[in-house]
C-alpha positions in Angstrom: -42.4 309.2 161.6 -45.3 311.5 160.9 -46.6 313.1 157.8 -48.5 316.2 156.8 -51.9 316.1 155.1 -53.1 319.1 153.2 -56.6 319.3 151.8 -57.3 321.7 149.0 -60.7 321.6 147.2 -62.2 323.6 144.4 -65.4 323.5 142.4 -67.5 326.1 140.7 -71.2 326.4 141.0 -71.8 325.0 137.6 -69.4 322.1 138.2 -66.7 323.3 135.8 -63.3 324.5 137.1 -61.6 324.8 133.7 -62.4 327.4 131.2 -63.4 326.5 127.6 -60.8 324.2 126.0 -59.8 322.9 129.5 -57.8 326.1 130.1 -56.6 326.4 133.7 -54.5 329.5 133.3 -56.9 331.5 135.5 -55.1 329.9 138.5 -52.2 332.3 137.9 -54.4 335.2 138.9 -54.1 333.7 142.4 -50.5 332.3 142.4 -47.3 333.1 140.6 -46.4 330.6 137.8 -43.0 330.0 139.3 -44.6 328.8 142.6 -46.3 325.9 140.9 -43.3 323.6 140.4 -42.3 323.9 144.1 -45.8 323.1 145.2 -46.1 320.2 142.8 -42.7 318.8 143.9 -43.9 318.9 147.6 -47.1 317.0 146.7 -46.9 313.3 147.3 -50.3 312.4 145.9 -53.4 314.0 144.4 -56.9 312.7 144.4 -58.7 314.1 141.3 -61.7 313.3 139.3 -61.7 311.4 136.0 -62.0 314.6 133.9 -59.0 316.3 135.6 -57.0 313.1 135.2 -57.8 312.8 131.5 -56.9 316.5 130.9 -53.6 316.0 132.8 -52.9 312.9 130.8 -53.4 314.8 127.5 -51.2 317.6 128.7 -48.4 315.2 129.6 -48.8 313.4 126.2 -48.7 316.7 124.3 -45.3 317.5 125.9 -43.6 314.2 126.7 -40.1 315.8 127.1 -41.4 318.7 129.2 -40.3 318.9 132.9 -43.0 321.6 133.2 -45.7 319.1 134.0 -44.7 317.6 137.3 -47.4 315.0 137.8 -47.5 311.5 136.4 
């Protein structure tokens, strides 16, 4: 059995990828919102920094019944 490894990196010059208030909606300037769930479902694991993890944790806690946040 073989697997597929996809590497995707992002960082801005000032070290902040998110906009004020941890907004990440700028990503939809580059990808359609309906593509995100499919990409997320195909992702087996993500390696993220602590801040990204904490923001994701807050997002999941804010909407515990939401299927819109596909990562745990």
